[in-house]
C-alpha positions as CSV (number, residue, x, y, z in Angstrom):
1,M,21.3,-57.5,56.0
2,R,18.1,-58.4,54.5
3,F,19.4,-60.9,52.1
4,R,21.4,-62.6,55.2
5,F,18.1,-62.4,57.0
6,L,16.4,-64.5,53.9
7,A,19.2,-66.8,54.2
8,F,18.6,-67.2,58.1
9,L,14.8,-68.1,57.3
10,A,15.9,-70.5,54.8
11,A,18.1,-72.6,57.4
12,L,15.2,-72.5,60.1
13,L,12.6,-73.5,57.6
14,A,14.7,-76.8,57.3
15,V,14.5,-77.5,60.8
16,S,11.6,-79.7,61.6
17,P,9.4,-77.9,64.3
18,V,8.5,-79.5,67.6
19,A,4.6,-79.6,68.6
20,L,3.9,-79.2,72.4
21,A,0.5,-80.0,73.4
22,A,-1.1,-76.8,75.5
23,D,-4.0,-76.7,77.8
24,P,-7.3,-75.9,76.4
25,A,-7.6,-72.7,78.6
26,S,-4.5,-71.3,76.6
27,Y,-6.2,-71.6,73.4
28,R,-9.4,-70.2,74.7
29,Q,-7.5,-67.1,76.2
30,L,-5.9,-66.4,73.0
31,N,-9.4,-66.9,71.0
32,S,-10.9,-64.8,73.3
33,D,-8.3,-61.8,73.0
34,L,-8.2,-62.3,69.4
35,V,-11.9,-62.2,69.0
36,T,-12.3,-59.4,71.4
37,H,-9.3,-56.9,70.4
38,H,-8.6,-57.9,66.9
39,V,-11.7,-59.1,65.0
40,I,-14.8,-57.2,66.6
41,P,-13.0,-53.7,66.6
42,R,-11.8,-54.1,62.9
43,Y,-15.2,-55.0,62.0
44,A,-16.7,-52.1,63.8
45,A,-14.4,-50.0,62.1
46,L,-15.7,-51.2,58.8
47,E,-19.3,-50.6,59.7
48,E,-18.8,-47.0,60.4
49,A,-16.3,-46.6,57.4
50,L,-19.2,-47.9,55.0
51,A,-21.9,-46.0,56.6
52,G,-19.6,-42.9,55.9
53,L,-19.4,-44.3,52.4
54,D,-23.2,-44.8,52.1
55,Q,-23.8,-41.0,53.3
56,A,-21.0,-39.5,51.1
57,A,-22.9,-41.6,48.2
58,G,-26.2,-40.1,48.9
59,A,-25.2,-36.5,49.4
60,Y,-23.6,-36.8,46.3
61,C,-26.0,-38.4,43.8
62,A,-28.9,-36.0,45.6
63,A,-26.9,-33.0,44.6
64,P,-23.9,-33.8,42.4
65,S,-21.0,-31.5,42.7
66,D,-16.8,-31.4,42.6
67,A,-16.7,-31.0,46.1
68,G,-19.1,-33.5,46.8
69,F,-17.8,-36.1,44.4
70,A,-14.1,-35.6,46.1
71,A,-15.7,-36.1,49.3
72,L,-17.3,-39.5,48.2
73,Q,-13.8,-40.7,46.7
74,T,-12.4,-39.9,50.1
75,A,-15.0,-41.9,51.9
76,Y,-14.5,-44.9,49.5
77,G,-10.6,-44.6,50.2
78,A,-11.5,-45.1,54.0
79,A,-13.9,-47.7,53.4
80,S,-11.3,-49.4,51.5
81,D,-8.8,-49.3,53.9
82,A,-11.2,-50.6,56.3
83,W,-11.9,-53.4,54.4
84,Q,-8.3,-54.3,54.0
85,G,-8.1,-54.4,57.7
86,V,-10.4,-57.3,57.7
87,Q,-10.1,-59.0,54.3
88,H,-8.1,-61.8,55.8
89,I,-11.0,-62.9,58.4
90,R,-12.9,-65.6,56.3
91,F,-14.8,-67.4,58.8
92,G,-17.8,-66.8,61.1
93,P,-20.6,-64.5,59.9
94,V,-18.8,-63.0,56.5
95,D,-18.8,-66.7,55.4
96,L,-22.7,-66.5,55.1
97,F,-24.6,-65.8,52.2
98,M,-21.4,-65.4,50.3
99,R,-20.6,-62.1,52.2
100,Q,-16.9,-62.1,51.4
101,Q,-17.2,-62.2,47.7
102,R,-20.1,-59.6,47.8
103,F,-17.8,-57.0,49.7
104,A,-14.9,-57.5,47.3
105,M,-15.0,-60.1,44.4
106,W,-11.1,-60.2,43.8
107,P,-8.9,-61.5,42.6
108,D,-11.2,-61.2,39.3
109,P,-8.8,-62.9,36.5
110,R,-11.7,-63.0,34.2
111,N,-12.6,-59.5,34.5
112,T,-16.2,-60.9,35.7
113,V,-16.6,-57.2,37.4
114,G,-16.3,-55.2,34.6
115,R,-18.3,-57.2,32.0
116,Q,-21.1,-57.4,34.3
117,L,-21.2,-54.1,35.6
118,A,-21.1,-52.8,32.0
119,E,-23.7,-55.0,31.0
120,M,-25.9,-53.6,34.0
121,L,-25.6,-50.1,33.5
122,K,-26.2,-50.5,29.8
123,S,-29.5,-52.2,30.7
124,G,-30.7,-49.6,32.9
125,E,-32.7,-51.9,34.9
126,R,-33.3,-50.7,38.5
127,D,-34.4,-54.1,39.6
128,R,-30.7,-55.4,39.0
129,I,-29.8,-53.2,41.8
130,S,-32.5,-53.8,44.3
131,Q,-31.6,-55.4,47.7
132,K,-33.4,-58.4,46.6
133,S,-31.0,-58.9,43.4
134,F,-28.1,-57.8,45.4
135,E,-29.0,-60.8,47.9
136,T,-29.6,-63.6,45.2
137,G,-27.9,-62.4,42.1
138,S,-24.4,-62.0,41.1
139,V,-21.5,-60.9,43.7
140,A,-19.5,-59.2,40.7
141,V,-21.5,-55.9,40.6
142,Q,-22.2,-55.3,44.4
143,G,-18.8,-54.9,45.9
144,L,-15.9,-52.5,46.2
145,P,-14.3,-53.2,43.2
146,A,-17.7,-52.7,41.2
147,L,-18.0,-49.1,43.2
148,E,-14.2,-48.4,42.6
149,R,-14.8,-48.6,38.7
150,L,-17.9,-46.5,39.2
151,L,-15.7,-43.6,40.8
152,Y,-12.5,-44.0,39.2
153,D,-13.5,-45.0,35.3
154,D,-14.2,-42.1,33.0
155,A,-16.3,-39.3,34.0
156,P,-17.9,-39.0,37.7
157,P,-21.0,-41.1,37.6
158,A,-24.7,-39.7,36.8
159,G,-28.2,-41.2,36.3
160,F,-28.4,-44.4,36.4
161,A,-24.5,-44.9,37.3
162,C,-25.2,-42.9,40.3
163,E,-28.3,-45.0,41.4
164,A,-26.0,-48.1,41.2
165,V,-23.3,-46.3,43.2
166,T,-26.1,-45.5,46.1
167,A,-27.6,-49.0,45.7
168,I,-24.1,-50.5,46.2
169,S,-22.9,-48.5,49.0
170,G,-26.1,-49.1,50.9
171,N,-25.7,-53.0,50.3
172,L,-22.1,-52.9,52.0
173,A,-23.3,-51.0,54.6
174,G,-25.8,-53.0,55.6
175,M,-23.6,-56.2,55.2
176,A,-21.2,-54.4,57.6
177,T,-23.7,-54.1,60.2
178,D,-25.1,-57.4,59.7
179,V,-21.4,-59.1,60.1
180,L,-20.8,-57.1,63.2
181,H,-23.6,-57.8,64.7
182,G,-23.2,-61.3,63.9
183,W,-19.9,-61.8,65.6
184,R,-21.4,-59.3,68.9
185,D,-24.5,-61.4,69.0
186,D,-23.7,-64.6,68.5
187,Y,-20.3,-65.7,66.8
188,A,-18.0,-64.5,69.6
189,R,-19.9,-67.2,72.2
190,T,-19.5,-69.7,69.3
191,V,-15.6,-69.3,69.8
192,A,-15.6,-68.7,73.4
193,K,-17.4,-71.8,73.8
194,A,-15.6,-74.1,71.4
195,G,-15.2,-77.8,72.7
196,E,-18.2,-78.0,74.5
197,A,-20.8,-80.6,73.2
198,G,-23.1,-79.5,70.7
199,T,-20.9,-76.7,69.8
200,H,-19.5,-75.5,66.2
201,Y,-16.1,-76.4,67.3
202,Q,-15.2,-79.8,68.5
203,S,-12.2,-78.2,70.6
204,A,-10.8,-74.8,71.2
205,S,-7.7,-75.5,69.4
206,E,-9.7,-75.9,66.3
207,A,-11.5,-72.4,66.8
208,T,-7.5,-71.1,66.9
209,L,-6.8,-73.0,63.7
210,D,-9.5,-70.4,62.1
211,L,-7.8,-67.7,63.7
212,F,-4.5,-68.7,62.5
213,K,-5.9,-69.4,58.8
214,S,-6.7,-65.5,58.8
215,L,-3.1,-64.6,59.9
216,H,-1.8,-66.9,57.2
217,T,-4.3,-65.7,54.7
218,A,-3.3,-62.0,55.1
219,V,0.3,-62.8,54.0
220,E,-0.7,-65.3,51.4
221,L,-2.9,-62.6,49.7
222,V,0.0,-60.2,49.5
223,A,2.6,-62.8,48.6
224,D,0.5,-65.0,45.9
225,H,-1.9,-62.5,44.6
226,K,-1.4,-58.7,45.2
227,L,2.6,-59.0,44.4
228,A,3.0,-61.9,42.2
229,R,0.5,-61.4,39.7
230,P,1.3,-57.5,38.9
231,L,5.1,-58.1,39.0
232,G,5.4,-61.0,36.4
233,G,9.0,-62.3,35.6
234,S,10.5,-58.7,34.7
235,A,9.6,-55.2,34.3
236,K,8.5,-55.9,30.6
237,E,6.2,-58.7,31.8
238,A,4.8,-56.6,34.6
239,K,0.8,-56.5,34.4
240,P,0.1,-53.7,36.7
241,Q,-3.7,-54.1,35.9
242,L,-3.6,-57.1,38.0
243,G,-2.9,-55.3,41.1
244,E,-6.0,-55.1,43.4
245,S,-7.7,-51.5,43.4
246,W,-5.3,-50.2,40.7
247,R,-7.6,-47.6,39.4
248,S,-7.7,-45.6,42.6
249,G,-3.9,-46.0,43.0
250,R,-4.8,-47.9,46.3
251,S,-2.9,-51.3,45.5
252,M,0.3,-50.5,47.7
253,E,-1.4,-49.2,50.5
254,N,-3.6,-52.4,50.8
255,I,-0.3,-54.6,51.1
256,R,0.8,-52.4,54.2
257,L,-2.5,-52.3,55.8
258,N,-2.7,-56.6,55.1
259,L,0.7,-56.9,56.7
260,R,0.4,-54.5,59.3
261,A,-3.1,-56.7,60.1
262,A,-1.2,-59.7,60.0
263,E,1.7,-58.1,62.7
264,A,-1.6,-57.0,65.0
265,L,-2.9,-60.8,64.8
266,Y,0.6,-62.0,66.0
267,L,1.4,-59.4,68.4
268,G,-1.9,-58.7,69.8
269,E,-3.6,-55.1,69.9
270,G,-6.0,-53.0,72.2
271,G,-4.4,-54.7,75.1
272,G,-5.3,-58.3,74.0
273,Q,-2.5,-61.1,73.6
274,G,-1.6,-62.5,70.0
275,F,-0.1,-65.5,68.6
276,G,3.4,-64.1,69.8
277,H,2.4,-64.6,73.5
278,F,1.3,-68.0,72.6
279,V,4.3,-68.9,70.8
280,R,6.7,-67.3,73.7
281,D,5.2,-68.1,76.7
282,V,3.0,-71.0,76.4
283,A,4.9,-73.1,73.8
284,G,8.1,-71.8,75.4
285,D,9.8,-70.6,72.4
286,K,11.3,-67.4,72.6
287,K,13.6,-67.4,69.8
288,L,11.0,-68.3,67.4
289,D,9.0,-65.8,68.9
290,D,11.8,-63.0,68.4
291,L,12.2,-64.5,64.8
292,F,8.5,-63.7,63.7
293,R,8.9,-60.2,65.1
294,R,11.9,-59.6,63.2
295,A,10.6,-60.8,59.9
296,F,7.1,-59.0,60.4
297,K,9.1,-55.6,61.2
298,Q,11.4,-55.9,58.1
299,T,8.7,-57.0,55.8
300,I,6.6,-54.1,56.9
301,A,9.6,-51.6,56.6
302,T,10.3,-53.1,53.0
303,A,6.8,-52.4,52.1
304,G,6.8,-48.9,53.6
305,S,9.9,-48.2,51.3
306,V,8.1,-48.2,47.8
307,S,7.6,-44.9,47.3
308,L,5.6,-45.1,44.0
309,P,2.1,-46.4,43.3
310,L,2.3,-50.4,42.6
311,K,1.0,-49.7,39.1
312,E,4.1,-47.6,38.2
313,A,6.7,-49.2,40.8
314,V,6.4,-52.9,38.9
315,K,7.9,-51.1,35.9
316,D,10.2,-48.7,37.6
317,K,14.0,-50.1,38.0
318,D,14.7,-48.9,41.5
319,E,11.4,-49.5,42.9
320,R,10.8,-52.9,41.3
321,V,13.9,-54.1,43.2
322,K,12.4,-53.5,46.4
323,L,9.1,-55.1,45.3
324,V,10.9,-58.2,44.2
325,Q,12.5,-58.2,47.8
326,L,9.1,-57.6,49.1
327,A,7.8,-60.8,47.3
328,K,10.8,-62.9,48.5
329,E,10.0,-61.7,52.2
330,T,6.4,-62.2,51.9
331,A,7.1,-65.8,50.6
332,A,9.5,-66.5,53.4
333,L,7.1,-65.3,55.9
334,K,4.0,-67.4,54.5
335,Q,6.1,-70.6,54.7
336,L,7.4,-69.7,58.1
337,L,3.6,-69.1,59.3
338,A,2.5,-72.7,57.9
339,T,5.6,-74.7,59.3
340,R,6.7,-73.4,62.4
341,L,3.9,-71.4,64.0
342,T,1.4,-74.4,63.2
343,G,4.0,-76.4,65.2
344,A,4.1,-74.2,68.1
345,L,0.6,-73.9,68.2
346,D,0.2,-77.7,67.8
347,I,-2.5,-77.4,65.1
348,P,-2.6,-79.4,61.8
349,L,-0.9,-78.4,58.8
350,G,-2.5,-79.0,55.0
351,F,-5.2,-76.3,54.2
352,N,-5.6,-73.9,51.5
353,A,-6.8,-70.5,53.1
354,L,-7.6,-69.1,49.8
355,D,-9.1,-72.2,48.3
356,G,-10.9,-71.1,45.0
357,D,-9.1,-67.9,44.5
């Protein structure tokens, strides 16, 4: 059934999409719903999770214990999950001051995080974990990937390493608050006023394009980075350490969270409309909307069928088959979004949402 569905997708992709111009009010409604019910609540969840992480880090480093360290790792997991829920949103306040990279420098093909973190820890220089240093220095040592190494490599952190943990967690919590306030206090209005004279966006559909890029990015991250890199060409050529968050064993859950975030953007959440409403009721393409719903449902089901951590699954005979299937499905979904959804939305094609990664 899955292979027949992929063949159906391939045939559909061969059909040229028909772009239908929509009323600006339709774009504004879509933009408003996605910002109000998807973007802002997910950044609010990130702020809450990172505040919890900062609290757990402070408690552990003040009085180290096995129970405190377990609580800190649990808080890290919650923060990582919340980040995966907004990782695809790469415009607005998170685009300022290199915040996206400061939250999580990944992919990291040159092991910049590992090298710079090791050098910083060896130096023991407190100036390098100051707020000023984080604001102006390297992004590699101040995000979730650096924190993961401190919490999952070797022994639990102590001494200067624990100071680094609290500095990183405090910096992350502060950035999350700044980004959330940026959306609530300013950028939500910027999106709402798209197309008005003197505003950031020349049209309401231009703001829709940024939101579409977020949807496309969520799937592209999975297809081109989180799966393709660790999978390799065969089980022998697999490189599990190229997976995201492999030390904490969260690689596969990250993929599931990314796909569910993409589906939520398409279907809508929290009572708000998603891209699917626009496709069905504005563009009038019910068949395309049905196809997208099926594609998301099946891809998420395939991701859910993988029972081993990604670092083990890429080398396991049975689990690898599922991952290869998931890679095909996410690649097809990515292409479908780039060709057919852009046509239904009447927005331009020819961007690279992850340009430079």
